C-alpha positions in Angstrom: -10.7 -23.0 7.8 -8.6 -23.6 4.3 -8.9 -27.3 5.2 -12.2 -27.2 6.1 -13.5 -25.7 3.2 -11.4 -27.4 0.9 -13.1 -31.2 2.7 -16.5 -28.9 1.6 -15.6 -29.4 -1.5 -13.7 -32.4 -1.7 -17.2 -33.8 -0.5 -19.1 -31.8 -2.8 -17.3 -33.0 -5.8 -17.7 -36.8 -5.0 -21.5 -36.8 -4.2 -22.0 -35.2 -7.6 -19.0 -38.0 -9.1 -22.1 -40.2 -7.6 -25.0 -38.6 -8.9 -23.8 -37.9 -12.1 -22.7 -41.8 -11.8 -25.9 -43.3 -11.3 -27.8 -40.4 -13.6 -25.9 -42.0 -16.4 -26.2 -46.0 -15.4 -30.2 -45.2 -15.7 -29.7 -42.8 -19.1 -27.3 -45.9 -20.7 -30.4 -48.1 -20.1 -32.6 -46.0 -22.5 -31.6 -45.7 -26.4 -31.2 -42.0 -27.6 -34.0 -41.7 -30.4 -34.8 -38.5 -32.0 -38.0 -38.1 -34.5 -38.1 -34.8 -36.2 -37.3 -32.6 -33.6 -38.4 -34.2 -31.1 -35.8 -35.6 -28.9 -36.6 -38.7 -26.8 -35.8 -42.0 -25.1 -36.5 -45.0 -24.9 -36.4 -48.0 -22.4 -37.7 -51.3 -23.9 -39.1 -54.2 -21.8 -36.6 -56.2 -19.8 -36.0 -59.8 -21.4 -38.4 -59.2 -24.8 -40.2 -61.6 -26.2 -41.5 -61.0 -29.4 -44.7 -63.3 -28.7 -45.8 -61.2 -26.2 -47.7 -57.5 -26.0 -45.9 -55.0 -23.8 -47.8 -51.7 -22.8 -46.6 -48.2 -22.9 -45.9 -45.6 -20.6 -45.5 -42.2 -22.1 -43.8 -40.2 -19.3 -43.8 -36.5 -19.6 -41.0 -34.5 -17.6 -41.8 -31.5 -15.5 -40.6 -27.6 -16.6 -37.1 -28.9 -15.2 -36.5 -30.9 -17.9 -36.4 -28.8 -20.7 -33.9 -28.8 -23.5 -32.3 -31.0 -26.3 -30.1 -32.8 -24.9 -32.7 -35.9 -24.3 -31.0 -36.2 -20.6 -32.3 -33.4 -19.1 -35.8 -34.9 -18.8 -34.4 -38.2 -17.1 -32.4 -36.2 -14.3 -35.4 -34.0 -13.8 -37.7 -37.0 -13.6 -37.6 -39.1 -9.9 -40.5 -41.9 -11.2 -38.5 -42.1 -13.8 -35.4 -43.7 -12.5 -38.0 -45.5 -9.9 -39.8 -47.2 -13.0 -35.8 -48.0 -14.6 -35.5 -49.9 -11.6 -34.6 -53.8 -12.4 -37.0 -54.9 -9.8 -39.9 -52.7 -11.5 -39.4 -53.9 -14.3 -39.8 -57.3 -13.8 -43.0 -56.9 -12.1 -44.2 -54.5 -14.9 -43.0 -55.3 -18.0 -43.6 -52.5 -20.8 -42.2 -50.2 -22.7 -41.4 -46.6 -21.3 -41.1 -43.5 -24.0 -39.7 -40.5 -22.9 -39.8 -37.4 -24.8 -37.8 -34.4 -24.1 -39.6 -30.5 -24.7 -38.5 -27.1 -24.8 -42.3 -25.9 -24.8 -45.5 -27.2 -23.2 -46.6 -30.1 -24.3 -48.6 -29.9 -28.0 -50.8 -31.5 -30.1 -47.7 -31.8 -32.8 -45.7 -33.8 -30.2 -48.9 -35.5 -29.5 -48.9 -36.9 -33.2 -45.2 -38.2 -32.9 -45.1 -39.4 -29.8 -48.6 -41.7 -31.4 -46.5 -42.5 -34.7 -43.1 -43.7 -32.2 -45.7 -45.8 -29.9 -47.7 -47.4 -32.9 -44.3 -48.2 -34.7 -42.7 -50.5 -31.8 -42.5 -53.9 -32.0 -45.0 -55.9 -30.0 -46.9 -53.1 -28.6 -50.1 -53.6 -26.7 -52.0 -50.4 -28.4 -55.2 -51.2 -26.1 -52.5 -50.5 -22.9 -51.2 -47.0 -23.7 -50.2 -44.7 -20.3 -49.4 -41.5 -19.9 -48.0 -39.8 -16.4 -46.2 -36.8 -15.5 -45.5 -34.4 -13.0 -46.1 -30.7 -13.2 -46.0 -29.8 -16.8 -46.2 -32.9 -17.2 -49.0 -33.5 -15.3 -50.4 -30.8 -17.2 -49.6 -32.2 -20.1 -51.2 -35.4 -19.0 -54.6 -33.7 -19.1 -53.8 -32.1 -22.6 -52.9 -35.2 -24.1 -56.4 -37.2 -23.3 -58.5 -34.5 -24.5 -56.9 -34.1 -27.8 -57.2 -38.1 -28.0 -59.4 -39.3 -25.8 -59.1 -43.1 -27.6 -55.8 -43.5 -27.5 -54.8 -43.7 -23.7 -55.8 -46.3 -21.4 -55.0 -44.3 -18.2 -53.2 -41.6 -16.9 -52.0 -40.5 -14.1 -51.3 -36.7 -13.7 -49.0 -35.2 -10.7 -49.7 -31.2 -9.8 -51.1 -30.8 -13.5 -54.5 -28.5 -13.4 -56.2 -28.4 -16.9 -54.7 -26.6 -19.5 -52.4 -23.6 -18.4 -52.7 -20.0 -19.6 -55.3 -19.5 -22.5 -57.3 -22.9 -21.8 -57.0 -23.4 -18.0 -60.1 -25.4 -17.3 -60.8 -29.8 -18.4 -64.0 -30.4 -20.6 -64.8 -33.2 -18.5 -67.3 -34.7 -20.7 -64.5 -35.3 -23.3 -62.1 -37.7 -20.7 -64.9 -39.1 -17.9 -64.6 -42.3 -19.3 -60.9 -42.6 -19.9 -59.5 -44.2 -16.0 -57.7 -41.1 -14.3 -56.0 -41.0 -11.0 -54.7 -37.8 -10.6 -52.0 -36.4 -7.3 -51.5 -33.2 -6.0 -50.3 -31.6 -2.9 -52.8 -29.4 -0.6 -49.6 -26.9 -0.2 -48.4 -26.5 -3.9 -47.6 -22.9 -4.6 -46.9 -23.5 -8.6 -49.9 -25.7 -9.5 -52.5 -24.3 -7.4 -54.4 -27.8 -5.7 -57.8 -26.1 -5.9 -57.9 -26.1 -9.9 -57.4 -30.2 -9.5 -60.0 -30.1 -6.5 -62.6 -28.3 -9.5 -61.6 -30.7 -11.8 -62.7 -33.7 -9.8 -65.4 -32.7 -8.4 -66.6 -31.6 -12.4 -65.7 -35.8 -12.9 -67.5 -36.4 -10.1 -70.6 -34.3 -11.4 -70.9 -36.6 -14.5 -69.8 -39.9 -13.4 -66.7 -39.6 -14.3 -63.8 -42.6 -13.6 -61.2 -40.4 -11.6 -59.7 -40.7 -8.4 -57.6 -38.6 -6.6 -55.1 -38.1 -3.8 -54.4 -35.7 -1.6 -50.9 -35.2 -0.1 -51.5 -33.5 3.4 -49.1 -31.3 3.8 -47.4 -31.3 0.6 -45.8 -28.8 -1.7 -44.8 -29.2 -5.2 -40.9 -30.5 -5.6 -39.8 -34.0 -7.3 -40.2 -36.0 -3.8 -44.2 -35.3 -4.0 -44.1 -36.9 -8.1 -42.1 -39.9 -6.3 -44.7 -40.5 -4.5 -47.2 -41.0 -7.4 -45.5 -44.7 -7.9 -44.4 -45.5 -4.5 -47.4 -44.3 -2.4 -47.1 -42.5 1.3 -48.7 -42.3 4.7 -50.0 -38.7 4.4 -51.9 -39.7 1.4 -55.8 -40.0 1.1 -57.7 -41.3 -2.0 -61.2 -40.0 -3.4 -63.1 -41.6 -5.9 -65.4 -39.6 -8.6 -67.9 -42.9 -9.2 -68.8 -46.4 -8.7 -66.8 -46.8 -12.2 -63.4 -46.0 -10.5 -61.2 -48.9 -10.1 -60.5 -49.0 -6.4 -57.1 -51.3 -6.4 -54.9 -49.2 -3.8 -51.4 -49.8 -5.2 -50.6 -47.1 -8.6 -48.8 -49.6 -10.2 -50.9 -52.8 -9.9 -54.0 -50.4 -10.8 -51.9 -49.0 -13.9 -51.1 -51.6 -15.4 -54.5 -53.4 -15.2 -55.9 -50.3 -17.5 -56.5 -51.1 -20.9 -59.0 -49.8 -23.5 
């Protein structure tokens, strides 16, 4: 029994070592920066060329990434690890800005992040994208409402409007922004029905929103990753003929511009 326990402990330590090594290797790709009290990580375009213009992905973490260590937002984000792979960076060269918050995403944070983005070398200000899962999905919806003219596209996963006191979205503010939203229909944390309501309202006003339902899925990290990789349990609806029918998410995202 002791031997079995020891072997299990050894296996757990090996697993932790590998996962930590993997996290460190990804984290080290990002510059460790801070503006005011807001820590953020910055991944620069692969093979940067100052003669080119680069889009920006603003990645907003969920509740599991909250803190001030400037690491947890990467550990919490399966989609961020995917975006940081060499293959994706070769095919979709861009900046990735990954801030870390201790609270829900706010107007003050958006102002700081806009300043960061505007000061990036060779940035394409017509191609700024925001995405996130759960709290980051809420934040994506919130940011495009706070400034409907800044972002070229948004991709909220498991987000459904603004939380607590502001629990719905003014679709008229954001109907012209290309949005591709994702939600598991068995999500117990961020109600699927609220996101359905957003899509229904966007359809009424002829907005530019695609909405993918992950059938049978709940809330966790694997659901967020499907936003980028796709999966065979999803169906996608479109709110109007304004929607770009491109089925591959990253191809769709990088086609969008203000």
